[in-house]
N, C-alpha and C positions, 0 to 999 in steps of 0.2 A: 503493500499500499504506500503510495507516495505521500510526500508531506503535504502536497495541495489537498489530496483526499481526506488526509487526517484532519486538516484544518476546516474542511467543509463539514466532515461529520461531527466534528468538536462544535461547530457553529449551530448546526442542527440540534445536537444535544441540548445545547444550551437553551435554544429558542423553545425546544420541547418542555423542558424544566421550568422555564418562565410561564408558559402558557399553563401547565397544568399546575404550578404553584398559585398562580393567580386565580384559577377557578378554584382551587382548595381554599384559598383565603376568602374569596367572595362568599362561598358557600357555608365556611364556618362562621363569618362575620354576621351573614343573614341569619345564622341560628343563634346569634348572641355571644358567641365566643370573639375574644380579642386577638388570640394568635391561632396560627395553624396547627399547633399541638404536634403530636407524634407523627403523624402523616407528612407533616412537612419535613420532619426531620430524615423520614424514611425516603422521600422523594430527593432530598438533598445528598444522602447517601448513595442512592441509585445513580445519581449524576455524576458524583465523584468516582465512582466504581466505573460507570461507563466511559468517562473519559480516560482513566487510568488504562481501561482494557483496549482502547483505540490506540493510544501512544505506546503501549507496550509492545504490539505487534511489529516485528522487525520490518525494516523498510526495504528489505531486498526484494525486486520485482523479477526474479528468475524463474523461469518455467522450465525446472529442471525435471523432465519426465523420461530421462534417459537410464533409469535405473534397472537393475537385472531382477527380473521374477524367478522365484524358485518354483520350477516346474516339475519337480520330482514327486512321484506319488506311489 
């Protein structure tokens, strides 16, 4: 995965997080609560884990499909 693709995926993760967090905050506020609560923390942890997973993947773009198969049976 190239760095440009990683940046785009990271931006997508951030946009998705802000959309879900805003919806969660709106529904909690209309219910009488002032904070997003534990679900907001779960969303935040998921965002951090997603971004770490995207950037942990190696950047090599080699399509190395010339490995030997074991065809003995």
